[in-house]
C-alpha positions in Angstrom: -27.2 -24.1 23.6 -30.5 -23.0 24.4 -29.4 -19.7 25.8 -27.6 -19.0 22.2 -30.9 -19.9 20.3 -32.6 -16.3 20.6 -29.5 -14.3 19.7 -28.9 -16.9 16.9 -32.3 -16.4 15.4 -32.0 -12.8 15.7 -28.4 -12.6 13.9 -30.1 -14.9 11.1 -33.0 -12.8 10.6 -30.8 -9.7 10.3 -28.7 -11.2 7.8 -31.7 -11.9 5.7 -33.3 -8.5 6.2 -29.7 -6.8 5.0 -28.8 -9.1 2.2 -32.3 -9.4 0.4 -32.7 -5.9 -0.4 -29.1 -5.2 -1.3 -28.2 -8.8 -3.2 -31.7 -10.0 -4.0 -32.9 -6.9 -5.6 -31.7 -4.6 -8.5 -32.6 -1.8 -10.7 -32.7 -2.1 -14.4 -33.5 0.2 -17.0 -36.4 -0.2 -19.7 -36.4 2.6 -21.9 -36.6 5.8 -19.8 -37.9 4.0 -16.5 -36.3 2.2 -13.9 -37.7 -1.6 -13.2 -37.1 -3.4 -10.0 -36.2 -6.8 -10.7 -35.3 -9.8 -8.4 -31.9 -11.7 -8.7 -31.1 -15.2 -10.0 -32.0 -18.2 -8.1 -28.8 -18.9 -7.2 -28.2 -15.7 -5.5 -31.3 -16.3 -3.3 -29.6 -19.9 -2.4 -26.4 -18.1 -1.5 -28.2 -15.7 0.9 -30.1 -18.4 2.7 -26.8 -20.5 3.0 -25.1 -17.4 4.3 -28.3 -17.0 7.0 -27.8 -20.7 8.0 -24.1 -20.1 8.5 -24.4 -17.2 10.7 -27.3 -18.9 12.8 -25.1 -22.0 13.3 -22.2 -20.1 14.1 -23.8 -18.3 16.9 -25.7 -21.2 18.0 -22.6 -23.3 18.7 -20.1 -20.4 19.2 -18.6 -22.0 22.5 -17.9 -25.2 20.9 -16.2 -23.4 17.8 -14.3 -21.0 20.4 -13.2 -23.9 21.9 -12.3 -25.6 18.9 -10.2 -22.4 17.6 -8.3 -22.1 21.0 -7.4 -25.9 20.4 -6.1 -25.3 17.0 -4.9 -22.0 17.7 -0.9 -21.7 17.9 0.5 -20.2 20.7 2.5 -17.2 19.5 3.6 -16.0 16.2 4.4 -18.9 14.0 6.9 -16.7 11.8 8.4 -15.4 14.9 9.2 -19.0 16.2 11.0 -19.7 12.8 13.2 -16.7 13.4 16.8 -17.2 15.0 17.7 -16.5 18.5 18.0 -13.2 19.6 21.9 -13.3 19.9 22.1 -14.5 16.2 19.2 -12.5 14.7 21.2 -9.5 13.5 23.4 -11.5 11.7 21.2 -14.0 10.2 19.2 -10.9 9.2 22.0 -9.6 7.1 22.7 -12.7 5.5 18.6 -13.0 4.6 18.9 -9.6 3.1 21.6 -10.5 0.8 20.2 -13.4 -0.5 16.9 -11.7 -0.8 18.7 -8.9 -2.8 20.2 -11.4 -5.0 17.1 -13.2 -5.7 15.4 -9.7 -6.2 17.8 -8.5 -8.8 17.7 -12.1 -10.8 13.8 -11.8 -11.0 13.4 -9.8 -14.1 16.3 -12.0 -15.9 14.5 -15.6 -14.9 10.9 -14.6 -15.6 8.7 -13.2 -18.2 7.8 -9.4 -18.7 4.5 -10.0 -16.8 5.8 -11.2 -13.6 8.7 -8.5 -14.2 5.8 -6.0 -14.1 3.9 -7.4 -11.1 7.1 -7.4 -9.3 7.6 -3.7 -10.1 4.0 -3.1 -8.7 4.7 -5.2 -5.5 7.9 -2.9 -5.1 5.6 0.2 -5.5 3.3 -0.9 -2.6 6.5 -1.6 -0.4 7.3 2.0 -0.8 3.7 2.8 0.0 3.7 0.4 3.0 6.9 1.6 4.4 5.7 5.3 4.2 2.1 4.6 6.0 4.2 2.6 8.4 5.8 5.8 9.6 2.4 7.5 10.3 0.4 4.5 11.5 2.6 1.8 12.7 5.3 4.2 14.6 3.6 7.3 15.3 0.1 5.8 16.0 -1.9 8.3 13.5 -4.5 6.4 11.7 -4.4 8.3 8.1 -7.3 6.8 5.8 -6.2 9.4 3.1 -2.9 8.3 2.3 -3.8 7.6 -1.3 -4.0 11.4 -1.7 -0.1 12.0 -1.7 0.2 8.9 -3.7 -1.8 10.8 -6.4 -0.1 14.3 -5.9 3.4 12.5 -7.0 1.8 10.7 -9.7 0.2 13.8 -11.1 3.3 15.9 -10.6 5.5 13.7 -12.8 2.5 13.4 -15.4 2.0 17.2 -15.5 5.8 18.5 -15.3 6.8 16.1 -18.2 3.9 16.9 -20.3 4.1 20.6 -19.8 7.8 21.2 -19.4 9.4 18.2 -20.8 11.3 17.5 -17.4 12.5 14.0 -17.2 11.7 11.4 -14.8 14.8 11.9 -12.3 14.0 15.7 -12.0 10.2 15.1 -11.3 11.1 12.2 -8.8 12.6 14.4 -5.7 9.7 17.3 -7.0 6.8 14.8 -6.6 8.3 13.7 -3.0 8.8 17.5 -2.3 5.1 18.4 -3.5 3.7 15.4 -1.5 5.5 16.2 1.6 4.2 19.7 1.4 0.5 18.5 1.3 1.3 16.2 4.2 2.6 19.1 6.1 -0.5 21.0 5.4 -2.7 18.2 6.4 -0.8 18.0 9.8 -1.9 21.3 11.0 -5.6 20.8 11.2 -5.3 17.4 12.7 -2.7 18.2 15.5 -5.5 17.8 17.9 -7.4 14.9 16.8 -6.9 11.3 17.6 -8.5 8.3 16.7 -11.7 8.0 14.8 -11.8 11.8 14.3 -8.6 11.9 12.8 -9.3 8.9 10.6 -12.3 11.0 9.1 -10.8 14.1 8.5 -7.5 12.2 6.5 -10.5 10.3 4.7 -11.9 13.6 3.6 -8.5 14.9 2.5 -8.1 11.8 0.3 -11.5 12.5 -1.2 -11.1 16.1 -1.8 -7.8 15.6 -3.7 -9.5 13.0 -5.8 -12.7 15.3 -6.5 -10.0 18.0 -7.3 -8.5 16.1 -10.0 -11.7 15.1 -11.2 -13.1 18.6 -11.8 -9.9 20.5 -12.9 -10.5 19.1 -16.5 -8.2 22.1 -17.9 -5.1 21.0 -15.9 -5.7 17.1 -15.2 -7.8 16.0 -17.9 -10.6 15.2 -15.4 -12.0 11.8 -15.5 -9.9 11.0 -19.0 -6.7 11.6 -16.8 -3.2 12.2 -18.6 -1.8 9.4 -21.0 1.5 9.3 -23.0 3.6 9.7 -19.6 7.0 9.0 -20.8 9.1 5.9 -19.3 12.3 6.8 -17.1 15.6 7.2 -19.0 19.3 6.6 -18.1 21.7 9.6 -18.1 24.8 8.2 -20.1 28.2 9.8 -20.8 29.0 10.4 -24.5 32.5 11.0 -25.7 32.3 10.8 -29.3 32.1 13.1 -31.0 32.4 15.2 -28.0 32.0 15.0 -24.3 28.2 15.4 -23.2 25.5 13.5 -21.6 22.6 11.6 -23.3 19.5 10.4 -21.9 18.9 6.8 -23.4 15.4 5.6 -24.1 14.4 2.0 -24.3 11.8 2.2 -26.8 12.2 1.5 -30.4 12.5 5.3 -31.6 13.9 7.8 -29.2 12.3 11.3 -28.6 14.0 14.2 -30.1 17.4 15.2 -28.0 17.4 11.4 -26.6 19.1 8.3 -28.0 17.5 5.0 -28.3 19.5 2.4 -26.0 19.8 -0.2 -28.9 21.1 2.2 -31.0 23.7 3.8 -28.7 25.3 0.2 -27.8 24.6 -1.2 -31.1 22.4 -4.2 -30.1 19.1 -5.5 -31.5 16.1 -4.1 -30.0 14.2 -5.8 -27.1 10.8 -4.7 -26.0 10.9 -6.3 -22.6 13.9 -4.4 -21.7 12.1 -1.1 -20.6 10.2 -3.5 -18.3 13.5 -4.7 -16.8 14.8 -1.3 -16.2 11.8 0.1 -14.6 12.0 -2.9 -12.3 15.3 -2.3 -11.4 14.8 1.5 -10.8 11.7 0.4 -8.6 14.3 -1.8 -6.5 16.5 0.9 -6.2 14.1 3.3 -4.9 12.7 0.6 -2.3 16.2 0.0 -1.1 16.8 3.9 -0.6 13.3 3.8 1.2 14.3 0.9 3.3 17.6 2.4 4.3 16.2 5.9 5.1 13.2 4.3 7.2 15.8 2.2 9.1 17.8 5.1 10.0 14.8 7.2 10.9 13.6 4.7 13.3 17.2 4.5 15.2 17.4 8.4 15.4 15.6 10.5 18.0 12.5 11.3 15.6 11.8 7.6 15.5 11.8 7.2 19.3 9.6 10.3 19.5 7.3 8.7 17.2 7.0 5.6 19.4 6.5 7.6 22.2 3.6 9.6 20.6 2.1 6.2 19.5 2.3 4.6 23.0 1.2 7.4 25.1 0.6 11.0 24.2 0.4 12.2 27.7 3.4 10.9 28.7 5.4 12.0 25.6 4.3 15.7 26.5 5.4 15.1 30.0 8.9 14.3 28.8 9.2 17.8 27.2 8.7 16.5 23.7 7.0 18.8 21.1 3.7 16.9 20.0 3.1 19.3 16.8 6.7 18.9 15.5 6.6 14.9 15.9 3.1 14.8 14.3 4.0 17.2 11.2 7.4 15.0 10.9 5.2 12.0 10.7 2.9 13.3 8.2 5.5 14.9 6.1 8.1 12.1 5.8 5.3 9.7 5.2 3.6 11.8 2.5 7.3 12.1 0.9 7.4 8.4 0.3 4.1 8.2 -1.1 5.3 10.9 -3.6 8.1 8.6 -4.6 5.9 5.8 -5.2 3.4 7.9 -7.2 6.3 9.2 -9.4 7.2 5.4 -10.2 3.6 4.5 -10.6 2.8 7.3 -13.2 6.0 6.1 -15.0 5.0 2.3 -15.0 1.5 2.9 -16.0 1.9 5.4 -18.8 -1.6 6.9 -17.9 -3.4 7.9 -14.9 -6.9 9.1 -14.0 -8.6 9.8 -10.5 -10.0 6.5 -10.7 -6.2 5.2 -9.9 -6.4 6.7 -6.5 -9.7 5.8 -4.9 -10.2 5.1 -1.2 -9.7 1.2 -1.7 -6.3 2.1 -2.5 -5.8 3.7 1.1 -7.5 0.7 2.4 -4.9 -1.8 0.7 -1.9 0.1 2.0 -3.4 0.3 5.4 -4.0 -3.4 5.2 -0.4 -3.9 4.4 0.7 -2.3 7.1 -1.6 -4.3 9.7 -0.9 -7.5 8.1 2.8 -7.1 8.2 3.2 -5.8 11.6 2.7 -2.2 13.0 6.2 -0.8 12.9 7.6 -3.8 11.4 9.6 -3.0 8.3 10.4 -6.7 7.1 6.7 -7.6 8.0 5.3 -4.6 5.7 7.4 -5.7 2.9 6.5 -9.4 2.9 2.8 -8.2 3.3 3.1 -5.8 0.5 4.5 -8.9 -1.7 1.6 -11.3 -0.4 -1.1 -8.7 -1.0 -0.1 -7.9 -4.7 0.2 -11.5 -5.6 -3.2 -12.2 -4.0 -4.9 -9.5 -6.0 -3.2 -10.7 -9.3 -4.1 -14.4 -9.0 -7.5 -13.4 -7.8 -8.3 -11.6 -11.1 -10.2 -14.5 -12.6 -12.6 -14.2 -9.6 -12.8 -10.4 -9.7 -16.4 -10.3 -8.3 -15.1 -12.3 -5.3 -12.0 -10.2 -4.7 -13.0 -8.2 -1.8 -14.6 -11.3 0.0 -11.6 -13.3 -0.4 -9.3 -10.3 0.7 -11.7 -9.6 3.8 -11.5 -13.3 4.7 -7.8 -13.4 4.7 -7.7 -10.2 7.0 -10.2 -12.1 9.5 -7.9 -15.2 9.7 -5.0 -12.8 10.0 -6.5 -11.1 12.8 -7.5 -14.3 14.5 -4.1 -16.2 13.9 -1.5 -13.5 13.9 -3.1 -10.5 15.7 0.1 -8.6 15.9 0.9 -9.3 12.1 3.1 -11.5 10.1 6.3 -10.3 11.6 5.6 -8.3 14.6 7.8 -5.3 15.7 11.0 -6.5 18.1 10.9 -3.9 20.9 13.6 -3.7 23.3 12.9 -6.1 26.5 14.3 -5.3 30.0 13.8 -7.7 32.9 15.0 -7.1 36.5 16.9 -9.9 37.9 15.1 -11.7 40.6 16.6 -12.0 43.9 
């Protein structure tokens, strides 16, 4: 304990030195002047309690580490709950079917608020699976992934506003434009790895946000774009003649479209458009899961994993490093474009403030929490993160603190994520 005393005092003093100016002082306006004021008494109490906690944790760190090792479970808890290897495929299929049935029934057994939250969770599932390709499989740290998300959202908003194109036409266009930006980003980062790659992608994300903020004549600047139409459903009409009409789920349909309740002769229900949007998000999430699953089993998926494990060995095997990196950035960005178009349809209004750096952090946290490269882990983490965000809205000032604490606990208890990616394991027979 004595040998830890100097370092414990040092860390406590550093905590006070950093916390007192940041939390204990603030600038306020008095007319045209800035006045420096102190914080409340409770704030100072919290600062000194934090310093005391840091002091005690460093003073008794050996005892704390021993206690942590005693209570820390050996191995991943969720991995232990999974069935044996020979039964895992069948159990996974049964679990997926049960989960799909439950997902379909969610909007019919909950209110519109929870259906809307479930839609947001599915959007983050798509984003997490897309970033999982870049970070989890290819091992390329991307901190500007939100830029592709913004490209997809603004593509749908602008194309629907200026050309009147429907959601189903803009959806692949948004994914294609986002993939194009991902392809263009891939070229300048071909020779970068680690922290350098993270800095360049972070800069790219900020460049896109600043462009959206400054191109006022096109994007509306800080005010954003409003009045984004909800998705419509194409329907065949045989009376009075054979034609295709777009069904809207609003009370009054736009010119050229037909209201859903008028087409089927049923009473108008305002919650129906939330249900339909959720089902569309569910279909797009299932398409994303299927495509990513197929890509992982294809040679390009094996190439991503080879690049992640050892880039030099990957090149020695004759694999084209340039093509592998570009394919990861391009395909990952395409899924962000999908999610962006869906987000614009859900919100009805977007602005550059919807695509700040913190969104990239959230998506990256989903990949890390779920397990690098693990599909089911990313999906579970996306749902948990969205629920954590929604349930902590009453404590808005402490949301980041709670989120950081959850991340730290996860790294202590499950450093490989909730459900780590299962890799092939070969063992030579012992003679």
